[in-house]
A tleap script that builds the chain and sets N, CA, C and O, in Angstrom:
source leaprc.protein.ff14SB
mol = sequence {
  NMET SER SER TYR ASP ARG GLU ARG ALA SER
  VAL PHE HIE SER TRP SER ALA GLN ASN THR
  ILE THR PRO PHE MET VAL ALA GLY GLY GLU
  GLY SER TYR VAL ILE GLY GLU ASP GLY GLU
  ARG TYR LEU ASP PHE SER SER GLN LEU VAL
  ASN THR ASN LEU GLY HIE GLN HIE PRO ALA
  ILE VAL ASP ALA ILE VAL ASN GLN ALA GLN
  GLU LEU ALA THR ILE ALA PRO GLN HIE GLY
  TYR ARG SER ARG TYR GLU ALA ALA GLU MET
  ILE LEU ASP ARG SER PHE ASP GLY ALA ALA
  LYS VAL PHE PHE THR ASN GLY GLY ALA ASP
  CGLY
}
set mol.1.N position { 21.830 -22.811 -50.032 }
set mol.1.CA position { 22.251 -21.425 -50.114 }
set mol.1.C position { 23.662 -21.392 -50.712 }
set mol.1.O position { 24.521 -22.173 -50.303 }
set mol.2.N position { 23.904 -20.512 -51.660 }
set mol.2.CA position { 25.214 -20.422 -52.315 }
set mol.2.C position { 26.252 -19.830 -51.361 }
set mol.2.O position { 25.902 -19.209 -50.358 }
set mol.3.N position { 27.518 -20.025 -51.682 }
set mol.3.CA position { 28.573 -19.449 -50.849 }
set mol.3.C position { 28.479 -17.925 -50.842 }
set mol.3.O position { 28.745 -17.291 -49.821 }
set mol.4.N position { 28.104 -17.338 -51.974 }
set mol.4.CA position { 27.918 -15.884 -52.039 }
set mol.4.C position { 26.815 -15.444 -51.076 }
set mol.4.O position { 26.993 -14.489 -50.319 }
set mol.5.N position { 25.690 -16.131 -51.105 }
set mol.5.CA position { 24.576 -15.789 -50.217 }
set mol.5.C position { 24.961 -15.971 -48.753 }
set mol.5.O position { 24.593 -15.161 -47.902 }
set mol.6.N position { 25.697 -17.027 -48.467 }
set mol.6.CA position { 26.144 -17.262 -47.092 }
set mol.6.C position { 27.090 -16.149 -46.642 }
set mol.6.O position { 27.012 -15.683 -45.506 }
set mol.7.N position { 27.974 -15.732 -47.528 }
set mol.7.CA position { 28.902 -14.632 -47.240 }
set mol.7.C position { 28.128 -13.352 -46.926 }
set mol.7.O position { 28.386 -12.695 -45.918 }
set mol.8.N position { 27.194 -13.009 -47.785 }
set mol.8.CA position { 26.417 -11.778 -47.607 }
set mol.8.C position { 25.576 -11.819 -46.331 }
set mol.8.O position { 25.371 -10.790 -45.688 }
set mol.9.N position { 25.096 -12.988 -45.970 }
set mol.9.CA position { 24.227 -13.107 -44.797 }
set mol.9.C position { 24.993 -13.064 -43.480 }
set mol.9.O position { 24.420 -12.713 -42.448 }
set mol.10.N position { 26.280 -13.416 -43.496 }
set mol.10.CA position { 26.967 -13.610 -42.223 }
set mol.10.C position { 28.202 -12.753 -41.983 }
set mol.10.O position { 28.709 -12.727 -40.862 }
set mol.11.N position { 28.706 -12.047 -43.000 }
set mol.11.CA position { 29.973 -11.323 -42.850 }
set mol.11.C position { 29.758 -9.822 -43.014 }
set mol.11.O position { 29.132 -9.375 -43.975 }
set mol.12.N position { 30.286 -9.050 -42.062 }
set mol.12.CA position { 30.330 -7.594 -42.174 }
set mol.12.C position { 31.651 -7.246 -42.840 }
set mol.12.O position { 32.713 -7.571 -42.309 }
set mol.13.N position { 31.602 -6.594 -43.984 }
set mol.13.CA position { 32.807 -6.257 -44.750 }
set mol.13.C position { 33.270 -4.842 -44.417 }
set mol.13.O position { 32.563 -3.868 -44.677 }
set mol.14.N position { 34.462 -4.742 -43.841 }
set mol.14.CA position { 35.001 -3.422 -43.536 }
set mol.14.C position { 35.282 -2.655 -44.821 }
set mol.14.O position { 35.455 -3.241 -45.890 }
set mol.15.N position { 35.324 -1.349 -44.694 }
set mol.15.CA position { 35.616 -0.428 -45.799 }
set mol.15.C position { 34.570 -0.508 -46.905 }
set mol.15.O position { 34.873 -0.135 -48.039 }
set mol.16.N position { 33.383 -0.964 -46.636 }
set mol.16.CA position { 32.381 -1.170 -47.683 }
set mol.16.C position { 30.993 -0.756 -47.220 }
set mol.16.O position { 30.636 -0.928 -46.054 }
set mol.17.N position { 30.213 -0.207 -48.151 }
set mol.17.CA position { 28.797 0.040 -47.884 }
set mol.17.C position { 28.100 -1.317 -47.892 }
set mol.17.O position { 28.085 -2.000 -48.916 }
set mol.18.N position { 27.534 -1.704 -46.778 }
set mol.18.CA position { 27.013 -3.058 -46.605 }
set mol.18.C position { 25.858 -3.399 -47.544 }
set mol.18.O position { 25.710 -4.556 -47.936 }
set mol.19.N position { 25.052 -2.431 -47.906 }
set mol.19.CA position { 23.894 -2.710 -48.761 }
set mol.19.C position { 24.250 -2.885 -50.226 }
set mol.19.O position { 23.465 -3.442 -50.993 }
set mol.20.N position { 25.426 -2.416 -50.622 }
set mol.20.CA position { 25.757 -2.437 -52.051 }
set mol.20.C position { 26.954 -3.307 -52.408 }
set mol.20.O position { 27.234 -3.500 -53.591 }
set mol.21.N position { 27.657 -3.828 -51.435 }
set mol.21.CA position { 28.848 -4.628 -51.740 }
set mol.21.C position { 28.457 -5.934 -52.445 }
set mol.21.O position { 27.470 -6.579 -52.090 }
set mol.22.N position { 29.237 -6.296 -53.429 }
set mol.22.CA position { 29.056 -7.575 -54.130 }
set mol.22.C position { 30.402 -8.295 -54.114 }
set mol.22.O position { 31.161 -8.202 -55.078 }
set mol.23.N position { 30.705 -9.005 -53.039 }
set mol.23.CA position { 32.028 -9.599 -52.893 }
set mol.23.C position { 32.344 -10.620 -53.984 }
set mol.23.O position { 31.520 -11.464 -54.335 }
set mol.24.N position { 33.550 -10.515 -54.500 }
set mol.24.CA position { 34.081 -11.508 -55.431 }
set mol.24.C position { 34.494 -12.713 -54.601 }
set mol.24.O position { 35.290 -12.575 -53.673 }
set mol.25.N position { 33.978 -13.873 -54.911 }
set mol.25.CA position { 34.221 -15.064 -54.107 }
set mol.25.C position { 35.520 -15.739 -54.544 }
set mol.25.O position { 35.640 -16.208 -55.676 }
set mol.26.N position { 36.479 -15.780 -53.638 }
set mol.26.CA position { 37.812 -16.312 -53.902 }
set mol.26.C position { 37.941 -17.697 -53.281 }
set mol.26.O position { 37.519 -17.922 -52.147 }
set mol.27.N position { 38.527 -18.619 -54.032 }
set mol.27.CA position { 38.750 -19.977 -53.532 }
set mol.27.C position { 40.197 -20.207 -53.126 }
set mol.27.O position { 40.483 -21.124 -52.355 }
set mol.28.N position { 41.115 -19.388 -53.633 }
set mol.28.CA position { 42.521 -19.572 -53.312 }
set mol.28.C position { 43.376 -18.530 -53.994 }
set mol.28.O position { 42.872 -17.580 -54.592 }
set mol.29.N position { 44.679 -18.724 -53.894 }
set mol.29.CA position { 45.609 -17.803 -54.522 }
set mol.29.C position { 46.910 -18.502 -54.846 }
set mol.29.O position { 47.275 -19.497 -54.220 }
set mol.30.N position { 47.601 -17.968 -55.831 }
set mol.30.CA position { 48.899 -18.519 -56.222 }
set mol.30.C position { 49.692 -17.428 -56.926 }
set mol.30.O position { 49.286 -16.929 -57.976 }
set mol.31.N position { 50.832 -17.061 -56.337 }
set mol.31.CA position { 51.656 -16.021 -56.936 }
set mol.31.C position { 50.905 -14.713 -57.045 }
set mol.31.O position { 50.370 -14.221 -56.051 }
set mol.32.N position { 50.857 -14.145 -58.232 }
set mol.32.CA position { 50.182 -12.864 -58.467 }
set mol.32.C position { 48.695 -13.022 -58.748 }
set mol.32.O position { 48.033 -12.048 -59.108 }
set mol.33.N position { 48.162 -14.211 -58.594 }
set mol.33.CA position { 46.777 -14.486 -58.980 }
set mol.33.C position { 45.923 -14.904 -57.790 }
set mol.33.O position { 46.401 -15.537 -56.848 }
set mol.34.N position { 44.639 -14.532 -57.859 }
set mol.34.CA position { 43.633 -15.138 -56.994 }
set mol.34.C position { 42.822 -16.073 -57.873 }
set mol.34.O position { 42.682 -15.852 -59.076 }
set mol.35.N position { 42.301 -17.101 -57.269 }
set mol.35.CA position { 41.524 -18.097 -57.998 }
set mol.35.C position { 40.083 -17.985 -57.523 }
set mol.35.O position { 39.783 -18.166 -56.343 }
set mol.36.N position { 39.202 -17.685 -58.463 }
set mol.36.CA position { 37.791 -17.543 -58.131 }
set mol.36.C position { 37.145 -18.891 -57.888 }
set mol.36.O position { 37.698 -19.933 -58.238 }
set mol.37.N position { 35.976 -18.858 -57.286 }
set mol.37.CA position { 35.237 -20.104 -57.071 }
set mol.37.C position { 34.900 -20.801 -58.376 }
set mol.37.O position { 34.594 -21.993 -58.389 }
set mol.38.N position { 34.954 -20.057 -59.479 }
set mol.38.CA position { 34.699 -20.649 -60.796 }
set mol.38.C position { 35.930 -21.360 -61.353 }
set mol.38.O position { 35.873 -21.932 -62.441 }
set mol.39.N position { 37.056 -21.329 -60.607 }
set mol.39.CA position { 38.290 -21.973 -61.038 }
set mol.39.C position { 39.173 -21.102 -61.910 }
set mol.39.O position { 40.308 -21.473 -62.209 }
set mol.40.N position { 38.666 -19.949 -62.321 }
set mol.40.CA position { 39.447 -19.033 -63.154 }
set mol.40.C position { 40.506 -18.322 -62.310 }
set mol.40.O position { 40.310 -18.065 -61.122 }
set mol.41.N position { 41.636 -18.011 -62.958 }
set mol.41.CA position { 42.714 -17.255 -62.314 }
set mol.41.C position { 42.580 -15.787 -62.715 }
set mol.41.O position { 42.389 -15.468 -63.889 }
set mol.42.N position { 42.682 -14.901 -61.727 }
set mol.42.CA position { 42.552 -13.466 -61.955 }
set mol.42.C position { 43.793 -12.770 -61.406 }
set mol.42.O position { 44.177 -12.993 -60.258 }
set mol.43.N position { 44.416 -11.929 -62.224 }
set mol.43.CA position { 45.577 -11.175 -61.777 }
set mol.43.C position { 45.155 -10.222 -60.664 }
set mol.43.O position { 44.220 -9.441 -60.835 }
set mol.44.N position { 45.834 -10.283 -59.540 }
set mol.44.CA position { 45.480 -9.501 -58.359 }
set mol.44.C position { 46.215 -8.160 -58.389 }
set mol.44.O position { 47.291 -8.017 -57.809 }
set mol.45.N position { 45.624 -7.192 -59.065 }
set mol.45.CA position { 46.245 -5.872 -59.158 }
set mol.45.C position { 46.209 -5.114 -57.838 }
set mol.45.O position { 46.993 -4.182 -57.658 }
set mol.46.N position { 45.333 -5.477 -56.914 }
set mol.46.CA position { 45.223 -4.744 -55.649 }
set mol.46.C position { 46.189 -5.262 -54.594 }
set mol.46.O position { 46.374 -4.612 -53.565 }
set mol.47.N position { 46.803 -6.405 -54.819 }
set mol.47.CA position { 47.686 -7.031 -53.839 }
set mol.47.C position { 46.986 -7.144 -52.484 }
set mol.47.O position { 47.621 -7.008 -51.438 }
set mol.48.N position { 45.682 -7.393 -52.510 }
set mol.48.CA position { 44.864 -7.536 -51.300 }
set mol.48.C position { 45.127 -6.406 -50.315 }
set mol.48.O position { 45.532 -6.637 -49.176 }
set mol.49.N position { 44.892 -5.192 -50.769 }
set mol.49.CA position { 45.113 -3.978 -49.971 }
set mol.49.C position { 46.579 -3.847 -49.568 }
set mol.49.O position { 46.877 -3.425 -48.450 }
set mol.50.N position { 47.463 -4.192 -50.434 }
set mol.50.CA position { 48.928 -4.031 -50.367 }
set mol.50.C position { 49.649 -4.974 -49.404 }
set mol.50.O position { 50.834 -4.766 -49.143 }
set mol.51.N position { 49.000 -5.980 -48.877 }
set mol.51.CA position { 49.689 -6.842 -47.918 }
set mol.51.C position { 50.202 -8.149 -48.516 }
set mol.51.O position { 50.736 -8.983 -47.784 }
set mol.52.N position { 50.057 -8.347 -49.801 }
set mol.52.CA position { 50.589 -9.559 -50.433 }
set mol.52.C position { 51.547 -9.194 -51.556 }
set mol.52.O position { 51.475 -9.750 -52.652 }
set mol.53.N position { 52.448 -8.250 -51.274 }
set mol.53.CA position { 53.348 -7.787 -52.320 }
set mol.53.C position { 54.355 -8.847 -52.762 }
set mol.53.O position { 55.044 -8.646 -53.762 }
set mol.54.N position { 54.460 -9.951 -52.060 }
set mol.54.CA position { 55.309 -11.067 -52.489 }
set mol.54.C position { 54.486 -12.187 -53.106 }
set mol.54.O position { 55.013 -13.259 -53.405 }
set mol.55.N position { 53.205 -11.941 -53.296 }
set mol.55.CA position { 52.339 -12.919 -53.941 }
set mol.55.C position { 51.576 -13.769 -52.942 }
set mol.55.O position { 51.832 -13.737 -51.738 }
set mol.56.N position { 50.645 -14.520 -53.472 }
set mol.56.CA position { 49.830 -15.423 -52.660 }
set mol.56.C position { 50.534 -16.768 -52.533 }
set mol.56.O position { 51.077 -17.288 -53.507 }
set mol.57.N position { 50.520 -17.312 -51.353 }
set mol.57.CA position { 51.016 -18.663 -51.058 }
set mol.57.C position { 52.488 -18.857 -51.427 }
set mol.57.O position { 52.874 -19.945 -51.855 }
set mol.58.N position { 53.320 -17.813 -51.267 }
set mol.58.CA position { 54.754 -17.975 -51.533 }
set mol.58.C position { 55.276 -19.061 -50.596 }
set mol.58.O position { 55.079 -18.966 -49.385 }
set mol.59.N position { 55.940 -20.096 -51.131 }
set mol.59.CA position { 56.349 -21.234 -50.294 }
set mol.59.C position { 57.194 -20.846 -49.079 }
set mol.59.O position { 57.007 -21.415 -48.004 }
set mol.60.N position { 58.108 -19.901 -49.220 }
set mol.60.CA position { 58.944 -19.504 -48.083 }
set mol.60.C position { 58.115 -18.823 -47.001 }
set mol.60.O position { 58.378 -19.003 -45.812 }
set mol.61.N position { 57.120 -18.047 -47.403 }
set mol.61.CA position { 56.262 -17.367 -46.433 }
set mol.61.C position { 55.336 -18.367 -45.751 }
set mol.61.O position { 55.140 -18.303 -44.537 }
set mol.62.N position { 54.770 -19.285 -46.520 }
set mol.62.CA position { 53.913 -20.326 -45.934 }
set mol.62.C position { 54.711 -21.148 -44.922 }
set mol.62.O position { 54.223 -21.420 -43.825 }
set mol.63.N position { 55.929 -21.542 -45.281 }
set mol.63.CA position { 56.773 -22.315 -44.360 }
set mol.63.C position { 57.068 -21.531 -43.085 }
set mol.63.O position { 57.011 -22.086 -41.988 }
set mol.64.N position { 57.384 -20.240 -43.223 }
set mol.64.CA position { 57.683 -19.415 -42.052 }
set mol.64.C position { 56.461 -19.294 -41.139 }
set mol.64.O position { 56.591 -19.343 -39.915 }
set mol.65.N position { 55.282 -19.136 -41.731 }
set mol.65.CA position { 54.051 -19.043 -40.932 }
set mol.65.C position { 53.793 -20.354 -40.196 }
set mol.65.O position { 53.469 -20.347 -39.008 }
set mol.66.N position { 53.934 -21.472 -40.893 }
set mol.66.CA position { 53.718 -22.783 -40.266 }
set mol.66.C position { 54.709 -22.989 -39.126 }
set mol.66.O position { 54.323 -23.406 -38.034 }
set mol.67.N position { 55.989 -22.698 -39.376 }
set mol.67.CA position { 57.007 -22.883 -38.335 }
set mol.67.C position { 56.718 -22.022 -37.115 }
set mol.67.O position { 56.835 -22.493 -35.983 }
set mol.68.N position { 56.342 -20.761 -37.333 }
set mol.68.CA position { 56.047 -19.882 -36.207 }
set mol.68.C position { 54.803 -20.358 -35.460 }
set mol.68.O position { 54.788 -20.358 -34.230 }
set mol.69.N position { 53.767 -20.761 -36.181 }
set mol.69.CA position { 52.540 -21.227 -35.531 }
set mol.69.C position { 52.788 -22.481 -34.703 }
set mol.69.O position { 52.147 -22.684 -33.672 }
set mol.70.N position { 53.715 -23.319 -35.150 }
set mol.70.CA position { 54.028 -24.526 -34.381 }
set mol.70.C position { 54.784 -24.195 -33.098 }
set mol.70.O position { 54.697 -24.929 -32.114 }
set mol.71.N position { 55.526 -23.090 -33.111 }
set mol.71.CA position { 56.265 -22.675 -31.914 }
set mol.71.C position { 55.390 -21.855 -30.968 }
set mol.71.O position { 55.284 -22.160 -29.780 }
set mol.72.N position { 54.766 -20.811 -31.513 }
set mol.72.CA position { 53.897 -19.935 -30.726 }
set mol.72.C position { 53.084 -19.091 -31.695 }
set mol.72.O position { 53.649 -18.335 -32.486 }
set mol.73.N position { 51.765 -19.212 -31.641 }
set mol.73.CA position { 50.913 -18.510 -32.604 }
set mol.73.C position { 50.764 -17.028 -32.284 }
set mol.73.O position { 50.728 -16.201 -33.196 }
set mol.74.N position { 50.677 -16.684 -31.010 }
set mol.74.CA position { 50.505 -15.275 -30.640 }
set mol.74.C position { 51.002 -15.061 -29.220 }
set mol.74.O position { 51.095 -15.995 -28.423 }
set mol.75.N position { 51.313 -13.822 -28.931 }
set mol.75.CA position { 51.757 -13.454 -27.584 }
set mol.75.C position { 51.264 -12.036 -27.304 }
set mol.75.O position { 51.299 -11.179 -28.188 }
set mol.76.N position { 50.813 -11.792 -26.101 }
set mol.76.CA position { 50.306 -10.463 -25.740 }
set mol.76.C position { 51.420 -9.420 -25.839 }
set mol.76.O position { 52.590 -9.751 -25.643 }
set mol.77.N position { 51.075 -8.172 -26.136 }
set mol.77.CA position { 52.083 -7.141 -26.356 }
set mol.77.C position { 52.981 -6.864 -25.152 }
set mol.77.O position { 54.102 -6.386 -25.329 }
set mol.78.N position { 52.525 -7.148 -23.948 }
set mol.78.CA position { 53.336 -6.832 -22.770 }
set mol.78.C position { 54.436 -7.859 -22.499 }
set mol.78.O position { 55.265 -7.652 -21.612 }
set mol.79.N position { 54.455 -8.962 -23.250 }
set mol.79.CA position { 55.468 -9.994 -23.060 }
set mol.79.C position { 56.563 -9.876 -24.109 }
set mol.79.O position { 56.321 -9.414 -25.224 }
set mol.80.N position { 57.771 -10.298 -23.741 }
set mol.80.CA position { 58.873 -10.335 -24.696 }
set mol.80.C position { 58.901 -11.676 -25.411 }
set mol.80.O position { 58.473 -12.696 -24.871 }
set mol.81.N position { 59.417 -11.654 -26.646 }
set mol.81.CA position { 59.477 -12.901 -27.409 }
set mol.81.C position { 60.530 -12.788 -28.507 }
set mol.81.O position { 60.610 -11.774 -29.202 }
set mol.82.N position { 61.335 -13.835 -28.655 }
set mol.82.CA position { 62.466 -13.852 -29.576 }
set mol.82.C position { 62.084 -13.481 -31.004 }
set mol.82.O position { 62.726 -12.614 -31.597 }
set mol.83.N position { 61.076 -14.098 -31.563 }
set mol.83.CA position { 60.712 -13.807 -32.954 }
set mol.83.C position { 60.355 -12.340 -33.150 }
set mol.83.O position { 60.637 -11.761 -34.199 }
set mol.84.N position { 59.738 -11.744 -32.144 }
set mol.84.CA position { 59.349 -10.333 -32.268 }
set mol.84.C position { 60.575 -9.430 -32.249 }
set mol.84.O position { 60.688 -8.534 -33.086 }
set mol.85.N position { 61.511 -9.650 -31.293 }
set mol.85.CA position { 62.675 -8.755 -31.278 }
set mol.85.C position { 63.606 -9.016 -32.446 }
set mol.85.O position { 64.276 -8.093 -32.909 }
set mol.86.N position { 63.667 -10.256 -32.940 }
set mol.86.CA position { 64.479 -10.513 -34.133 }
set mol.86.C position { 63.891 -9.802 -35.356 }
set mol.86.O position { 64.636 -9.248 -36.164 }
set mol.87.N position { 62.570 -9.815 -35.498 }
set mol.87.CA position { 61.928 -9.092 -36.602 }
set mol.87.C position { 62.174 -7.592 -36.465 }
set mol.87.O position { 62.462 -6.917 -37.453 }
set mol.88.N position { 62.062 -7.070 -35.245 }
set mol.88.CA position { 62.313 -5.643 -35.019 }
set mol.88.C position { 63.748 -5.281 -35.382 }
set mol.88.O position { 63.985 -4.251 -36.014 }
set mol.89.N position { 64.698 -6.110 -34.994 }
set mol.89.CA position { 66.101 -5.837 -35.326 }
set mol.89.C position { 66.326 -5.823 -36.835 }
set mol.89.O position { 67.061 -4.975 -37.342 }
set mol.90.N position { 65.699 -6.756 -37.562 }
set mol.90.CA position { 65.849 -6.780 -39.027 }
set mol.90.C position { 65.265 -5.520 -39.661 }
set mol.90.O position { 65.846 -4.962 -40.592 }
set mol.91.N position { 64.121 -5.077 -39.157 }
set mol.91.CA position { 63.504 -3.853 -39.687 }
set mol.91.C position { 64.392 -2.647 -39.390 }
set mol.91.O position { 64.627 -1.819 -40.270 }
set mol.92.N position { 64.885 -2.544 -38.157 }
set mol.92.CA position { 65.731 -1.411 -37.779 }
set mol.92.C position { 67.034 -1.393 -38.567 }
set mol.92.O position { 67.530 -0.320 -38.912 }
set mol.93.N position { 67.595 -2.565 -38.855 }
set mol.93.CA position { 68.830 -2.635 -39.647 }
set mol.93.C position { 68.643 -2.045 -41.037 }
set mol.93.O position { 69.601 -1.575 -41.649 }
set mol.94.N position { 67.422 -2.069 -41.531 }
set mol.94.CA position { 67.137 -1.589 -42.889 }
set mol.94.C position { 66.397 -0.250 -42.894 }
set mol.94.O position { 66.016 0.252 -43.952 }
set mol.95.N position { 66.200 0.312 -41.726 }
set mol.95.CA position { 65.400 1.524 -41.605 }
set mol.95.C position { 66.268 2.775 -41.704 }
set mol.95.O position { 67.480 2.694 -41.905 }
set mol.96.N position { 65.634 3.915 -41.562 }
set mol.96.CA position { 66.331 5.202 -41.630 }
set mol.96.C position { 67.202 5.411 -40.395 }
set mol.96.O position { 66.944 4.836 -39.338 }
set mol.97.N position { 68.239 6.242 -40.541 }
set mol.97.CA position { 69.104 6.568 -39.408 }
set mol.97.C position { 68.282 7.217 -38.308 }
set mol.97.O position { 67.450 8.086 -38.567 }
set mol.98.N position { 68.522 6.790 -37.090 }
set mol.98.CA position { 67.807 7.343 -35.957 }
set mol.98.C position { 66.593 6.539 -35.534 }
set mol.98.O position { 66.043 6.777 -34.458 }
set mol.99.N position { 66.164 5.595 -36.355 }
set mol.99.CA position { 65.038 4.743 -35.955 }
set mol.99.C position { 65.493 3.891 -34.780 }
set mol.99.O position { 66.517 3.212 -34.860 }
set mol.100.N position { 64.740 3.924 -33.696 }
set mol.100.CA position { 65.180 3.256 -32.478 }
set mol.100.C position { 64.341 2.037 -32.108 }
set mol.100.O position { 64.862 1.083 -31.530 }
set mol.101.N position { 63.063 2.054 -32.429 }
set mol.101.CA position { 62.175 0.959 -32.035 }
set mol.101.C position { 61.139 0.718 -33.116 }
set mol.101.O position { 60.877 1.582 -33.953 }
set mol.102.N position { 60.552 -0.472 -33.083 }
set mol.102.CA position { 59.490 -0.852 -34.009 }
set mol.102.C position { 58.216 -1.052 -33.200 }
set mol.102.O position { 58.237 -1.679 -32.140 }
set mol.103.N position { 57.108 -0.519 -33.701 }
set mol.103.CA position { 55.808 -0.704 -33.062 }
set mol.103.C position { 55.032 -1.732 -33.862 }
set mol.103.O position { 54.632 -1.466 -34.995 }
set mol.104.N position { 54.818 -2.903 -33.282 }
set mol.104.CA position { 54.019 -3.943 -33.921 }
set mol.104.C position { 52.572 -3.777 -33.475 }
set mol.104.O position { 52.296 -3.574 -32.293 }
set mol.105.N position { 51.660 -3.864 -34.422 }
set mol.105.CA position { 50.246 -3.679 -34.128 }
set mol.105.C position { 49.454 -4.904 -34.569 }
set mol.105.O position { 49.862 -5.619 -35.484 }
set mol.106.N position { 48.346 -5.134 -33.931 }
set mol.106.CA position { 47.494 -6.259 -34.308 }
set mol.106.C position { 46.575 -5.924 -35.466 }
set mol.106.O position { 46.228 -6.806 -36.252 }
set mol.107.N position { 46.176 -4.671 -35.585 }
set mol.107.CA position { 45.205 -4.370 -36.622 }
set mol.107.C position { 45.228 -2.948 -37.140 }
set mol.107.O position { 44.392 -2.600 -37.974 }
set mol.108.N position { 46.133 -2.123 -36.692 }
set mol.108.CA position { 46.219 -0.773 -37.202 }
set mol.108.C position { 45.557 0.272 -36.327 }
set mol.108.O position { 45.856 1.459 -36.462 }
set mol.109.N position { 44.671 -0.130 -35.439 }
set mol.109.CA position { 43.999 0.831 -34.569 }
set mol.109.C position { 44.599 0.823 -33.166 }
set mol.109.O position { 44.141 1.556 -32.289 }
set mol.110.N position { 45.617 0.000 -32.954 }
set mol.110.CA position { 46.279 -0.037 -31.651 }
set mol.110.C position { 47.048 1.268 -31.463 }
set mol.110.O position { 47.468 1.894 -32.436 }
set mol.111.N position { 47.225 1.662 -30.240 }
set mol.111.CA position { 48.000 2.885 -30.088 }
set mol.111.C position { 48.277 3.293 -28.731 }
set mol.111.O position { 48.927 4.316 -28.515 }
savepdb mol mol.pdb
quit
């Protein structure tokens, strides 16, 4: 079974009509490009729904993710944690006047 067939058989794709979706099979990414399973590089104009505005596999971001995962991969929202309050402070320092707190969410539907 091809990777495409395996994908279609086992994955529910959000934001998509399940009967008509034809997923583009990605093998990797680098900078502004995604790399298809065919080895071709494709310019990623969608920025993966706007969450990769610094590009794919940026070395500083990869290093930061690895370092954080080695320290602590996740923590429940009711607990305090240094990396979370430091990130909140950086956001607030650059935010609009009067911004007092940052709400971190796991997936956008938290509330």
